[in-house]
GUROMI-995860 format. One line per field, with one value per atom (N, C-alpha, C): x, y, z; atom name; residue in one letter; residue number from 1. Coordinates in Angstrom, 1 decimal, decimal comma. Layout:
<sites>
u: X | ... $
v: Y | ... $
w: Z | ... $
name: CA | ... $
resn: A | ... $
resi: NUM | ... $
</sites>
This chain:
<sites>
u: -148,8 | -150,2 | -150,6 | -151,6 | -152,3 | -153,5 | -153,3 | -154,5 | -155,3 | -156,6 | -157,5 | -158,3 | -158,6 | -159,8 | -160,4 | -161,6 | -162,6 | -163,2 | -163,4 | -163,8 | -165,1 | -166,4 | -167,6 | -168,0 | -168,4 | -169,0 | -170,2 | -170,3 | -171,3 | -171,4 | -170,6 | -170,8 | -169,7 | -169,9 | -168,9 | -167,7 | -166,4 | -165,2 | -165,1 | -164,6 | -164,5 | -163,0 | -162,5 | -161,1 | -161,1 | -160,1 | -160,0 | -158,6 | -158,2 | -156,9 | -157,0 | -155,7 | -155,8 | -154,3 | -154,3 | -152,8 | -151,9 | -152,3 | -151,4 | -152,0 | -151,4 | -151,9 | -153,1 | -152,9 | -154,1 | -155,3 | -155,2 | -156,2 | -156,8 | -156,1 | -156,6 | -157,6 | -157,0 | -157,8 | -159,0 | -159,0 | -160,2 | -161,4 | -160,9 | -161,6 | -162,2 | -161,4 | -161,8 | -163,1 | -162,8 | -163,7 | -165,0 | -164,9 | -166,0 | -167,4 | -166,7 | -167,7 | -167,7 | -167,3 | -167,4 | -168,6 | -169,1 | -170,3 | -169,3 | -168,2 | -167,6 | -167,1 | -166,7 | -166,1 | -164,5 | -164,0 | -162,5 | -161,7 | -162,1 | -161,4 | -161,8 | -162,9 | -163,2 | -162,4 | -162,1 | -161,4 | -159,8 | -159,4 | -158,0 | -157,8 | -157,2 | -156,8 | -155,7 | -155,0 | -154,0 | -154,2 | -154,5 | -154,7 | -154,1 | -154,5 | -154,1 | -155,0 | -155,0 | -156,4 | -156,9 | -155,8 | -155,7 | -156,5 | -156,1 | -156,7 | -158,2 | -158,7 | -160,0 | -160,8 | -160,5 | -161,1 | -161,1 | -160,2 | -160,2 | -161,4 | -161,2 | -162,5 | -163,9 | -164,0 | -165,2 | -165,2 | -164,2 | -164,1 | -163,6 | -163,0 | -162,5 | -161,1 | -160,7 | -159,1 | -159,2 | -158,0 | -158,0 | -158,3 | -159,2 | -159,3 | -160,6 | -161,1 | -162,1 | -163,5 | -163,8 | -165,1 | -165,2 | -164,0 | -164,0 | -164,0 | -163,3 | -163,6 | -164,8 | -165,6 | -167,1 | -167,8 | -167,5 | -168,3 | -167,8 | -166,7 | -166,1 | -165,2 | -165,8 | -164,9 | -164,0 | -164,7 | -163,9 | -162,4 | -162,7 | -161,4 | -160,5 | -160,9 | -160,1 | -159,6 | -160,1 | -159,4 | -158,3 | -158,5 | -157,4 | -156,2 | -156,4 | -155,4 | -154,7 | -155,4 | -154,9 | -153,8 | -154,3 | -153,7 | -152,4 | -152,6 | -151,6 | -150,8 | -151,2 | -150,7 | -151,6 | -151,7 | -152,6 | -152,0 | -150,6 | -150,0 | -149,3 | -149,8 | -149,3 | -150,2 | -149,4 | -150,2 | -151,1 | -152,3 | -153,2 | -153,8 | -153,8 | -154,3 | -155,7 | -156,5 | -157,8 | -157,9 | -158,6 | -158,8 | -160,1 | -161,2 | -162,4 | -162,7 | -162,3 | -162,5 | -161,4 | -160,3 | -159,0 | -159,2 | -159,4 | -159,3 | -160,7 | -161,9 | -163,3 | -163,7 | -164,8 | -165,5 | -165,1 | -164,5 | -164,1 | -162,9 | -162,0 | -160,9 | -159,8 | -159,0 | -157,8 | -156,6 | -155,5 | -154,4 | -153,0 | -152,3 | -150,8 | -149,9 | -150,2 | -149,4 | -149,7 | -148,8 | -149,0 | -150,0 | -150,8 | -151,6 | -151,3 | -150,9 | -150,8 | -151,9 | -152,0 | -153,1 | -153,4 | -152,5 | -152,7 | -153,3 | -152,9 | -153,3 | -154,8 | -155,2 | -156,6 | -157,5 | -157,1 | -157,6 | -158,0 | -157,0 | -156,9 | -158,2 | -158,1 | -159,3 | -160,5 | -160,7 | -162,0 | -162,4 | -161,5 | -162,0 | -162,3 | -161,6 | -161,9 | -163,2 | -163,7 | -164,9 | -166,1 | -165,8 | -166,9 | -166,8 | -165,9 | -166,2 | -164,5 | -163,5 | -162,2 | -161,7 | -160,5 | -159,9 | -158,3 | -157,9 | -156,5 | -156,0 | -154,9 | -154,5 | -152,9 | -152,7 | -151,1 | -150,9 | -149,8 | -149,1 | -148,4 | -148,1 | -147,5 | -147,7 | -147,3 | -147,8 | -147,0 | -145,8 | -145,1 | -145,9 | -146,4 | -147,2 | -148,5 | -149,2 | -150,5 | -150,2 | -149,3 | -149,0 | -148,5 | -147,9 | -147,6 | -148,8 | -149,6 | -150,9 | -151,6 | -151,7 | -152,4 | -151,8 | -150,5 | -149,8 | -149,7 | -150,4 | -150,5 | -149,8 | -149,3 | -148,1 | -149,2 | -150,5 | -151,5 | -152,4 | -152,4 | -153,5 | -154,9 | -155,1 | -156,4 | -157,2 | -156,3 | -156,6 | -156,3 | -155,5 | -155,2 | -156,3 | -156,1 | -157,2 | -158,5 | -159,2 | -160,7 | -161,4 | -161,5 | -162,6 | -162,4 | -161,3 | -161,2 | -161,0 | -161,4 | -161,2 | -161,9 | -163,0 | -163,6 | -162,9 | -162,2 | -161,3 | -160,0 | -159,5 | -158,2 | -158,8 | -159,9 | -160,3 | -160,6 | -160,9 | -161,1 | -159,9 | -159,1 | -157,6 | -157,1 | -157,1 | -156,7 | -157,5 | -158,8 | -159,2 | -158,7 | -158,6 | -158,0 | -156,5 | -155,7 | -154,5 | -154,4 | -155,2 | -155,3 | -155,8 | -156,8 | -157,3 | -156,3 | -155,5 | -154,3 | -153,1 | -153,0 | -152,1 | -150,9 | -151,1 | -150,1 | -149,6 | -150,8 | -150,8 | -151,3 | -150,9 | -151,6 | -152,8 | -153,8 | -154,8 | -154,8 | -154,4 | -154,1 | -155,2 | -156,4 | -157,6 | -158,3 $
v: -135,9 | -135,7 | -134,3 | -133,8 | -132,8 | -133,3 | -132,8 | -133,4 | -132,0 | -132,4 | -131,0 | -131,6 | -130,8 | -131,1 | -129,7 | -129,9 | -128,8 | -128,7 | -127,5 | -127,1 | -126,2 | -126,7 | -125,8 | -125,4 | -124,1 | -123,5 | -124,4 | -125,1 | -125,7 | -126,9 | -127,4 | -128,7 | -129,7 | -130,9 | -131,9 | -131,8 | -131,8 | -131,7 | -132,8 | -132,6 | -133,7 | -133,6 | -134,8 | -134,8 | -135,4 | -135,1 | -135,4 | -135,3 | -135,8 | -135,7 | -135,3 | -134,8 | -134,6 | -135,2 | -135,6 | -136,1 | -135,1 | -134,2 | -133,0 | -131,6 | -130,5 | -129,4 | -129,3 | -129,9 | -130,0 | -130,7 | -131,7 | -132,5 | -131,7 | -131,0 | -130,0 | -129,0 | -128,4 | -127,3 | -127,7 | -129,0 | -129,6 | -130,0 | -130,4 | -131,0 | -129,7 | -128,7 | -127,4 | -126,7 | -126,8 | -126,0 | -126,7 | -128,2 | -128,8 | -128,5 | -128,0 | -127,9 | -126,4 | -125,4 | -124,0 | -123,4 | -122,4 | -121,7 | -120,8 | -120,5 | -119,7 | -120,7 | -120,2 | -120,8 | -120,9 | -121,9 | -122,1 | -120,5 | -120,1 | -118,7 | -117,4 | -117,7 | -116,7 | -117,3 | -118,5 | -118,8 | -118,4 | -118,6 | -118,2 | -118,1 | -117,1 | -116,8 | -115,9 | -116,2 | -115,2 | -114,9 | -113,7 | -113,2 | -112,1 | -111,3 | -109,9 | -109,3 | -107,9 | -107,0 | -107,6 | -107,7 | -108,0 | -109,6 | -110,2 | -111,7 | -111,5 | -110,8 | -110,5 | -110,0 | -108,9 | -108,5 | -109,6 | -110,4 | -111,3 | -112,3 | -112,7 | -113,8 | -113,1 | -111,9 | -111,1 | -110,8 | -111,2 | -111,0 | -109,7 | -108,9 | -107,5 | -107,4 | -106,3 | -106,0 | -104,5 | -104,1 | -102,6 | -101,6 | -100,8 | -99,6 | -99,0 | -97,9 | -97,1 | -97,9 | -98,8 | -99,6 | -100,4 | -101,0 | -101,8 | -100,8 | -99,8 | -98,8 | -98,4 | -98,3 | -97,8 | -98,8 | -100,0 | -101,4 | -101,9 | -101,8 | -102,6 | -101,4 | -100,7 | -99,5 | -100,2 | -101,3 | -101,7 | -102,4 | -103,3 | -103,9 | -103,1 | -101,9 | -101,0 | -100,1 | -99,9 | -99,1 | -100,1 | -101,3 | -102,2 | -102,2 | -102,4 | -102,1 | -100,8 | -99,7 | -98,4 | -98,1 | -98,8 | -98,5 | -99,4 | -100,7 | -101,6 | -102,1 | -101,7 | -102,3 | -103,4 | -103,7 | -104,6 | -106,1 | -106,1 | -107,5 | -107,9 | -107,1 | -107,3 | -108,3 | -109,4 | -110,4 | -109,8 | -110,1 | -109,8 | -111,0 | -110,9 | -112,1 | -111,8 | -112,8 | -112,7 | -113,9 | -113,6 | -114,7 | -114,1 | -114,4 | -113,7 | -114,0 | -115,2 | -115,2 | -114,6 | -114,1 | -113,4 | -112,0 | -111,4 | -110,0 | -109,5 | -110,2 | -109,5 | -109,8 | -109,8 | -110,3 | -109,5 | -110,0 | -109,3 | -108,7 | -108,6 | -107,8 | -108,4 | -107,5 | -108,1 | -107,0 | -107,7 | -106,9 | -107,4 | -106,7 | -107,0 | -107,8 | -107,7 | -108,6 | -110,0 | -110,9 | -112,3 | -112,9 | -113,7 | -114,3 | -115,8 | -116,7 | -118,0 | -118,9 | -120,0 | -120,8 | -121,5 | -121,7 | -122,3 | -121,3 | -120,2 | -119,2 | -118,7 | -118,8 | -118,6 | -119,8 | -121,0 | -122,1 | -122,3 | -122,1 | -121,7 | -120,8 | -119,7 | -118,6 | -119,1 | -120,0 | -120,6 | -121,5 | -122,4 | -123,2 | -122,4 | -121,3 | -120,3 | -119,9 | -119,5 | -118,8 | -119,9 | -121,0 | -121,9 | -122,4 | -121,7 | -121,9 | -122,3 | -122,5 | -122,6 | -124,1 | -124,3 | -125,6 | -125,5 | -126,8 | -127,0 | -127,6 | -127,0 | -127,6 | -128,0 | -129,2 | -129,8 | -130,3 | -129,7 | -129,8 | -130,9 | -131,8 | -133,0 | -133,9 | -135,2 | -136,3 | -136,0 | -135,4 | -135,0 | -134,1 | -133,1 | -132,1 | -132,8 | -133,5 | -134,1 | -134,9 | -135,8 | -136,8 | -135,8 | -134,8 | -133,8 | -133,2 | -132,9 | -132,0 | -133,2 | -134,5 | -135,4 | -135,6 | -135,6 | -136,0 | -134,6 | -133,5 | -132,3 | -131,1 | -131,1 | -130,1 | -128,8 | -128,9 | -128,0 | -127,6 | -126,5 | -126,3 | -126,3 | -126,2 | -126,3 | -127,6 | -128,7 | -130,0 | -130,6 | -129,7 | -130,3 | -130,1 | -130,8 | -130,6 | -131,3 | -131,3 | -132,1 | -131,3 | -130,0 | -129,3 | -129,6 | -130,2 | -130,4 | -131,8 | -132,8 | -134,1 | -134,6 | -133,9 | -134,6 | -134,2 | -133,2 | -132,6 | -133,6 | -133,9 | -134,7 | -136,0 | -136,6 | -137,9 | -138,3 | -137,0 | -136,9 | -137,1 | -136,5 | -136,6 | -138,0 | -138,4 | -139,9 | -140,8 | -140,7 | -141,7 | -141,7 | -140,1 | -140,2 | -140,8 | -140,6 | -141,2 | -142,4 | -143,1 | -144,6 | -145,2 | -144,5 | -144,9 | -145,0 | -144,0 | -143,9 | -144,6 | -145,4 | -146,2 | -145,4 | -144,1 | -143,3 | -143,7 | -144,0 | -144,4 | -145,8 | -146,5 | -147,8 | -147,6 | -148,5 | -148,3 | -149,4 | -148,7 | -149,5 | -149,5 | -149,0 | -149,0 | -150,1 $
w: 30,3 | 30,5 | 31,3 | 31,1 | 31,9 | 32,7 | 34,1 | 34,9 | 35,3 | 35,3 | 35,7 | 36,8 | 37,9 | 38,9 | 38,9 | 38,4 | 38,2 | 39,8 | 40,1 | 41,4 | 41,2 | 40,7 | 40,6 | 41,9 | 42,0 | 43,3 | 43,8 | 45,0 | 45,4 | 44,7 | 43,8 | 43,2 | 43,4 | 42,8 | 43,4 | 42,4 | 42,7 | 42,1 | 41,1 | 39,9 | 38,9 | 38,2 | 38,2 | 37,9 | 36,4 | 35,4 | 34,2 | 33,6 | 32,5 | 32,1 | 30,6 | 30,1 | 28,4 | 28,2 | 27,2 | 26,7 | 26,6 | 25,7 | 25,6 | 25,3 | 24,9 | 24,9 | 23,7 | 22,7 | 21,8 | 22,3 | 22,9 | 23,6 | 24,7 | 25,6 | 26,7 | 26,0 | 25,1 | 24,4 | 23,7 | 23,3 | 22,7 | 23,8 | 24,9 | 25,8 | 26,6 | 26,8 | 27,4 | 26,4 | 25,2 | 24,1 | 24,2 | 24,2 | 24,0 | 25,4 | 26,3 | 27,3 | 27,7 | 27,0 | 26,9 | 26,3 | 26,7 | 25,9 | 24,9 | 24,7 | 23,8 | 22,8 | 21,5 | 20,5 | 20,8 | 20,0 | 20,2 | 19,9 | 19,1 | 18,7 | 19,5 | 20,4 | 21,4 | 22,8 | 23,0 | 24,0 | 23,9 | 22,7 | 22,4 | 20,9 | 20,4 | 19,1 | 18,7 | 17,8 | 17,5 | 15,8 | 15,6 | 14,2 | 13,9 | 12,9 | 12,5 | 12,1 | 12,0 | 11,7 | 10,1 | 9,5 | 7,7 | 7,7 | 8,4 | 8,5 | 8,9 | 9,9 | 10,2 | 9,0 | 8,4 | 7,1 | 6,1 | 5,9 | 4,8 | 5,1 | 6,5 | 6,9 | 6,2 | 6,1 | 5,9 | 4,3 | 3,7 | 2,2 | 1,8 | 2,7 | 2,4 | 2,7 | 2,2 | 2,3 | 2,9 | 3,3 | 4,0 | 3,1 | 3,4 | 2,6 | 3,1 | 2,3 | 2,6 | 2,7 | 1,6 | 1,8 | 3,1 | 3,5 | 4,8 | 6,1 | 5,9 | 7,0 | 7,6 | 6,3 | 6,6 | 7,1 | 6,4 | 7,0 | 8,1 | 8,4 | 9,6 | 10,4 | 11,0 | 11,8 | 12,8 | 13,6 | 14,7 | 14,3 | 13,3 | 12,6 | 12,0 | 11,2 | 10,5 | 11,6 | 12,8 | 13,8 | 14,4 | 14,5 | 15,1 | 14,0 | 12,7 | 11,8 | 11,8 | 12,0 | 12,2 | 13,3 | 14,3 | 15,5 | 15,8 | 15,4 | 15,5 | 14,4 | 13,3 | 11,9 | 11,5 | 10,3 | 9,6 | 9,7 | 10,0 | 9,9 | 11,3 | 12,3 | 13,6 | 14,4 | 14,8 | 15,6 | 16,8 | 16,8 | 17,9 | 18,5 | 20,0 | 20,6 | 21,2 | 21,2 | 21,8 | 22,8 | 24,0 | 25,1 | 25,7 | 25,4 | 25,9 | 27,4 | 27,9 | 29,5 | 30,1 | 29,4 | 30,2 | 29,8 | 28,8 | 28,4 | 28,2 | 28,3 | 28,1 | 26,6 | 26,3 | 25,3 | 23,9 | 23,1 | 21,6 | 21,9 | 22,8 | 23,0 | 22,5 | 21,6 | 20,9 | 21,4 | 21,8 | 22,2 | 21,7 | 21,4 | 21,0 | 21,8 | 23,1 | 24,1 | 24,1 | 23,8 | 23,9 | 25,0 | 24,6 | 25,4 | 25,2 | 26,1 | 25,9 | 25,9 | 25,1 | 25,3 | 26,2 | 27,1 | 28,3 | 29,4 | 29,4 | 30,1 | 30,0 | 28,6 | 28,1 | 28,4 | 28,3 | 28,8 | 30,2 | 31,1 | 32,6 | 32,8 | 32,0 | 32,3 | 32,0 | 31,1 | 30,9 | 31,7 | 32,3 | 33,5 | 34,7 | 35,0 | 36,2 | 36,1 | 34,8 | 34,6 | 35,0 | 34,9 | 35,4 | 36,7 | 37,5 | 39,0 | 39,6 | 38,9 | 39,1 | 38,9 | 38,9 | 38,6 | 38,9 | 39,4 | 39,7 | 38,4 | 37,8 | 36,6 | 36,8 | 36,6 | 36,8 | 35,3 | 35,0 | 33,8 | 33,3 | 34,7 | 34,3 | 35,7 | 35,4 | 36,5 | 37,7 | 37,8 | 39,0 | 39,8 | 39,2 | 39,9 | 40,7 | 39,8 | 40,1 | 41,1 | 41,2 | 42,3 | 43,5 | 43,3 | 44,5 | 45,0 | 44,2 | 44,8 | 45,6 | 45,1 | 45,9 | 47,3 | 47,2 | 48,5 | 49,4 | 49,1 | 50,0 | 49,6 | 48,3 | 47,9 | 47,4 | 47,1 | 46,9 | 47,7 | 48,5 | 49,4 | 49,1 | 47,8 | 47,3 | 47,2 | 47,5 | 47,7 | 49,2 | 50,0 | 51,2 | 52,3 | 53,4 | 54,4 | 54,3 | 55,5 | 55,4 | 54,7 | 54,5 | 53,4 | 52,0 | 51,6 | 50,2 | 49,9 | 50,8 | 50,6 | 49,4 | 48,9 | 47,7 | 46,5 | 46,2 | 45,2 | 45,3 | 46,4 | 46,4 | 46,1 | 46,4 | 46,2 | 44,7 | 44,1 | 42,5 | 41,9 | 42,4 | 41,5 | 41,8 | 43,0 | 43,2 | 42,4 | 42,2 | 41,5 | 39,9 | 39,6 | 38,1 | 38,0 | 39,0 | 39,0 | 39,0 | 39,9 | 39,9 | 38,6 | 38,2 | 36,8 | 35,7 | 35,7 | 34,8 | 34,9 | 36,0 | 36,6 | 36,9 | 37,4 | 38,1 | 39,5 | 40,2 | 41,5 | 41,6 | 42,7 | 42,8 | 43,8 | 43,5 | 44,5 | 45,7 | 46,6 | 48,1 | 48,9 | 48,4 | 49,4 | 49,4 $
name: N | CA | C | N | CA | C | N | CA | C | N | CA | C | N | CA | C | N | CA | C | N | CA | C | N | CA | C | N | CA | C | N | CA | C | N | CA | C | N | CA | C | N | CA | C | N | CA | C | N | CA | C | N | CA | C | N | CA | C | N | CA | C | N | CA | C | N | CA | C | N | CA | C | N | CA | C | N | CA | C | N | CA | C | N | CA | C | N | CA | C | N | CA | C | N | CA | C | N | CA | C | N | CA | C | N | CA | C | N | CA | C | N | CA | C | N | CA | C | N | CA | C | N | CA | C | N | CA | C | N | CA | C | N | CA | C | N | CA | C | N | CA | C | N | CA | C | N | CA | C | N | CA | C | N | CA | C | N | CA | C | N | CA | C | N | CA | C | N | CA | C | N | CA | C | N | CA | C | N | CA | C | N | CA | C | N | CA | C | N | CA | C | N | CA | C | N | CA | C | N | CA | C | N | CA | C | N | CA | C | N | CA | C | N | CA | C | N | CA | C | N | CA | C | N | CA | C | N | CA | C | N | CA | C | N | CA | C | N | CA | C | N | CA | C | N | CA | C | N | CA | C | N | CA | C | N | CA | C | N | CA | C | N | CA | C | N | CA | C | N | CA | C | N | CA | C | N | CA | C | N | CA | C | N | CA | C | N | CA | C | N | CA | C | N | CA | C | N | CA | C | N | CA | C | N | CA | C | N | CA | C | N | CA | C | N | CA | C | N | CA | C | N | CA | C | N | CA | C | N | CA | C | N | CA | C | N | CA | C | N | CA | C | N | CA | C | N | CA | C | N | CA | C | N | CA | C | N | CA | C | N | CA | C | N | CA | C | N | CA | C | N | CA | C | N | CA | C | N | CA | C | N | CA | C | N | CA | C | N | CA | C | N | CA | C | N | CA | C | N | CA | C | N | CA | C | N | CA | C | N | CA | C | N | CA | C | N | CA | C | N | CA | C | N | CA | C | N | CA | C | N | CA | C | N | CA | C | N | CA | C | N | CA | C | N | CA | C | N | CA | C | N | CA | C | N | CA | C | N | CA | C | N | CA | C | N | CA | C | N | CA | C | N | CA | C | N | CA | C | N | CA | C | N | CA | C | N | CA | C | N | CA | C | N | CA | C | N | CA | C | N | CA | C | N | CA | C | N | CA | C | N | CA | C | N | CA | C | N | CA | C | N | CA | C | N | CA | C | N | CA | C | N | CA | C | N | CA | C | N | CA | C | N | CA | C | N | CA | C | N | CA | C | N | CA | C $
resn: M | M | M | I | I | I | Y | Y | Y | V | V | V | V | V | V | E | E | E | L | L | L | P | P | P | A | A | A | G | G | G | G | G | G | V | V | V | P | P | P | R | R | R | A | A | A | W | W | W | F | F | F | A | A | A | Y | Y | Y | D | D | D | D | D | D | E | E | E | D | D | D | F | F | F | A | A | A | R | R | R | K | K | K | V | V | V | A | A | A | A | A | A | S | S | S | D | D | D | P | P | P | L | L | L | S | S | S | C | C | C | R | R | R | E | E | E | I | I | I | H | H | H | D | D | D | Q | Q | Q | T | T | T | T | T | T | A | A | A | R | R | R | A | A | A | L | L | L | L | L | L | A | A | A | L | L | L | L | L | L | G | G | G | H | H | H | Q | Q | Q | P | P | P | G | G | G | E | E | E | P | P | P | A | A | A | R | R | R | A | A | A | Q | Q | Q | Y | Y | Y | P | P | P | A | A | A | I | I | I | S | S | S | A | A | A | L | L | L | G | G | G | A | A | A | E | E | E | H | H | H | G | G | G | W | W | W | D | D | D | T | T | T | P | P | P | L | L | L | Y | Y | Y | R | R | R | A | A | A | D | D | D | H | H | H | L | L | L | L | L | L | G | G | G | R | R | R | G | G | G | V | V | V | F | F | F | R | R | R | R | R | R | E | E | E | P | P | P | V | V | V | S | S | S | E | E | E | R | R | R | A | A | A | A | A | A | L | L | L | A | A | A | A | A | A | A | A | A | L | L | L | D | D | D | A | A | A | R | R | R | G | G | G | G | G | G | A | A | A | C | C | C | I | I | I | Y | Y | Y | W | W | W | N | N | N | E | E | E | R | R | R | D | D | D | A | A | A | V | V | V | G | G | G | A | A | A | F | F | F | E | E | E | G | G | G | A | A | A | D | D | D | P | P | P | R | R | R | L | L | L | A | A | A | G | G | G | A | A | A | P | P | P | N | N | N | W | W | W | R | R | R | A | A | A | R | R | R | R | R | R | A | A | A | L | L | L | H | H | H | A | A | A | Q | Q | Q | L | L | L | V | V | V | A | A | A | L | L | L | D | D | D | V | V | V | L | L | L | A | A | A | D | D | D | D | D | D | N | N | N $
resi: 1 | 1 | 1 | 2 | 2 | 2 | 3 | 3 | 3 | 4 | 4 | 4 | 5 | 5 | 5 | 6 | 6 | 6 | 7 | 7 | 7 | 8 | 8 | 8 | 9 | 9 | 9 | 10 | 10 | 10 | 11 | 11 | 11 | 12 | 12 | 12 | 13 | 13 | 13 | 14 | 14 | 14 | 15 | 15 | 15 | 16 | 16 | 16 | 17 | 17 | 17 | 18 | 18 | 18 | 19 | 19 | 19 | 20 | 20 | 20 | 21 | 21 | 21 | 22 | 22 | 22 | 23 | 23 | 23 | 24 | 24 | 24 | 25 | 25 | 25 | 26 | 26 | 26 | 27 | 27 | 27 | 28 | 28 | 28 | 29 | 29 | 29 | 30 | 30 | 30 | 31 | 31 | 31 | 32 | 32 | 32 | 33 | 33 | 33 | 34 | 34 | 34 | 35 | 35 | 35 | 36 | 36 | 36 | 37 | 37 | 37 | 38 | 38 | 38 | 39 | 39 | 39 | 40 | 40 | 40 | 41 | 41 | 41 | 42 | 42 | 42 | 43 | 43 | 43 | 44 | 44 | 44 | 45 | 45 | 45 | 46 | 46 | 46 | 47 | 47 | 47 | 48 | 48 | 48 | 49 | 49 | 49 | 50 | 50 | 50 | 51 | 51 | 51 | 52 | 52 | 52 | 53 | 53 | 53 | 54 | 54 | 54 | 55 | 55 | 55 | 56 | 56 | 56 | 57 | 57 | 57 | 58 | 58 | 58 | 59 | 59 | 59 | 60 | 60 | 60 | 61 | 61 | 61 | 62 | 62 | 62 | 63 | 63 | 63 | 64 | 64 | 64 | 65 | 65 | 65 | 66 | 66 | 66 | 67 | 67 | 67 | 68 | 68 | 68 | 69 | 69 | 69 | 70 | 70 | 70 | 71 | 71 | 71 | 72 | 72 | 72 | 73 | 73 | 73 | 74 | 74 | 74 | 75 | 75 | 75 | 76 | 76 | 76 | 77 | 77 | 77 | 78 | 78 | 78 | 79 | 79 | 79 | 80 | 80 | 80 | 81 | 81 | 81 | 82 | 82 | 82 | 83 | 83 | 83 | 84 | 84 | 84 | 85 | 85 | 85 | 86 | 86 | 86 | 87 | 87 | 87 | 88 | 88 | 88 | 89 | 89 | 89 | 90 | 90 | 90 | 91 | 91 | 91 | 92 | 92 | 92 | 93 | 93 | 93 | 94 | 94 | 94 | 95 | 95 | 95 | 96 | 96 | 96 | 97 | 97 | 97 | 98 | 98 | 98 | 99 | 99 | 99 | 100 | 100 | 100 | 101 | 101 | 101 | 102 | 102 | 102 | 103 | 103 | 103 | 104 | 104 | 104 | 105 | 105 | 105 | 106 | 106 | 106 | 107 | 107 | 107 | 108 | 108 | 108 | 109 | 109 | 109 | 110 | 110 | 110 | 111 | 111 | 111 | 112 | 112 | 112 | 113 | 113 | 113 | 114 | 114 | 114 | 115 | 115 | 115 | 116 | 116 | 116 | 117 | 117 | 117 | 118 | 118 | 118 | 119 | 119 | 119 | 120 | 120 | 120 | 121 | 121 | 121 | 122 | 122 | 122 | 123 | 123 | 123 | 124 | 124 | 124 | 125 | 125 | 125 | 126 | 126 | 126 | 127 | 127 | 127 | 128 | 128 | 128 | 129 | 129 | 129 | 130 | 130 | 130 | 131 | 131 | 131 | 132 | 132 | 132 | 133 | 133 | 133 | 134 | 134 | 134 | 135 | 135 | 135 | 136 | 136 | 136 | 137 | 137 | 137 | 138 | 138 | 138 | 139 | 139 | 139 | 140 | 140 | 140 | 141 | 141 | 141 | 142 | 142 | 142 | 143 | 143 | 143 | 144 | 144 | 144 | 145 | 145 | 145 | 146 | 146 | 146 | 147 | 147 | 147 | 148 | 148 | 148 | 149 | 149 | 149 | 150 | 150 | 150 | 151 | 151 | 151 | 152 | 152 | 152 | 153 | 153 | 153 | 154 | 154 | 154 | 155 | 155 | 155 | 156 | 156 | 156 | 157 | 157 | 157 | 158 | 158 | 158 | 159 | 159 | 159 $
</sites>
């Protein structure tokens, strides 16, 4: 499981979990102003044109100069990555962007979050291994994580 503690600026921390990467992506996208493909996508310049009903060539170059420029610069079938929260709106690049990095950037855009990719790290954070949850100023975030871990029977409720 993946455990998340959202830390909205000036707001109350909120903890939640996802069963796996697919569930995590779905939950992040459900409350994000951007579409799933804007949050993270891997495509090619040829595929972008195909979505618009075109193939590379002169008519497409005139009608879709930005996509045609991507194809000319990187090749029509080169994988291109998009992650608007990470790279900027509508930016495609050749260097791989992991879906996890793109989703973490989406959560950061909302004010920040602590993401624990497994139970061991989440329990460790609750026990003080993550300074973002340690100490008196962060007690609400730590308490939110505790409540989530108890609800999932990861920790016993000894209170």
